[in-house]
N, C-alpha and C positions, 0 to 999 in steps of 0.2 A: 605137392599141392596141399593147401590147407583144408582141413575138414570143417573148419568153422565157417559159418554163414557170413560173418563180418570179415573185414580185411585183416583184423588182428588174430593171431593164433589163440586158440582156446586152450586153457590149462585147467584141469580138475586137480584139486589138492585134497587128499584124504587126510584129515586132521587139519593142521594149518593155523591153529590159534594158540598153541603152546610151544615152547622150546624152539628147536631148529625149524619146525614147520612155520611158526610165526615169523621168524626172520626171513625165511624163504619167500613167503607170501609178500612180505613188505618189500623185498627186492624185486619181485615180479611187478608189483604195483608202482614202484618208484620208476621203473623203466617206462611205464605207460604203454608198452607195446603188446600187452596181453589182456585177454578177457579171462578173468579168474573166477572159478566156481569152487567153493569149499563144500566138502561132504564130511560131516561130523555129527556128534550126538547133540550139538547145540547147547552144551552146558557151560561154555565160557561166557561169563557175563561181566561186562558187556562184550560183545563181539568186537575185537579191536579193528575190524575192517568193515563194520556196519555201513551200508550204503555204497561201498566201493567194490564189493564182490557179490556174486550170486551165491545163494546158499542152498544146500540140500541137507536134509536131516535124516540120519539113519545110524543105528548102532552097528559098529563093525562086526560084532559077534552074531548079528542077525542077518544071515546071507540073503533071505527073502526080502528084507527091508532094503538092503544095499542094491539088490537086483532091481527092485521096484524104483528106487531113486535114480538109477542109471538108465532105465528103459527109454528107448528112442532118442538117446543123446549121443553125440560124438565129440571127441576131444582130440586136438593135435597132440597133447601130452597129458599124462596122468602122473602125478608125483605122490607117492604113497608113504606117509610117515607113521602109519598106525597098523602095520601088519605085525601081529604078535605070534601068529601060528600059521602053518602052511595053509590051513583051511581058509584063512582070511583072504588069501589071494584068489580063490576060486571065482567069486563073483566078478572080479575084474578081468581075470584071464579068459573067462567064458565070453567076454565082450571084446576080445582082441581085434575083431574086424572094425570096430568103431573107435579104436585108439591108435594114434600114430606112434607114440613112444610111451612106454611104461617104465617108470623109475621107482624102485623100492628102496627106501632108506629106513631101516628098522633096527630092532634090538637083537641081542644074542638069543632071545626066546625063539626066534625063527630057526636058529641053528641048534636048538635043543640045549641051550645054556652050557656050552662047552667051557671047560675049566681053562682059563687063560694060562695057567701054569703049564699046560700040556702043549702050548703052541710052539712051533719050531721057528727059531729066529736065525737070520743070517749074521755074518760077521759085523755088519753095520747096525744090527739090532732090529732090522725090519722083519715083519712076518713073512714067512715063506709059504708058498702055495700048499705044501703038504699039511699046513696047520688046519685046513678045513676038515681033516679026518680025526680031530681030537676026541678024547673020551667025553661021553655025555655025563653031565652032572645032574641027575634027576632032582636032587634037593634044590639046586639053584633054579631049575626050571619051575619047580612047584612054588617057589617064593615070588616069581614074577606075577604081577596082577595087572590086568588090562585097565588102563586109565588111571593108575595110581602113581604117585611119586614123582 
């Protein structure tokens, strides 16, 4: 059953104006079957989806601002493109009762900047499950910067 008040499923996209998030929002809108809301810092000028999506403004690193932006709202799905640290997930996970599906698409920062050289690969070259336990590269993690690059 849809959590949305309208007949169309509601989707909250965290980020959504740059890189893969932008392409994903464009795909959701081209289908015409979704009510899309973006939550981001509001720094992309112009917003490529102005007038076609609802917008919420909050800096992901400010948990109180994210929680305030999400208060009293429900979504069928949340697609998260800007989780850079485990703490970034807390304001979303704490609202799990008002979210149908939560999809996180992030960077290696969430995984403590593992060294790709330590990953285990199968005969065909694909990553194996045991790769998730790789050594942490603190220098790589320190080089990551929120919202840059």
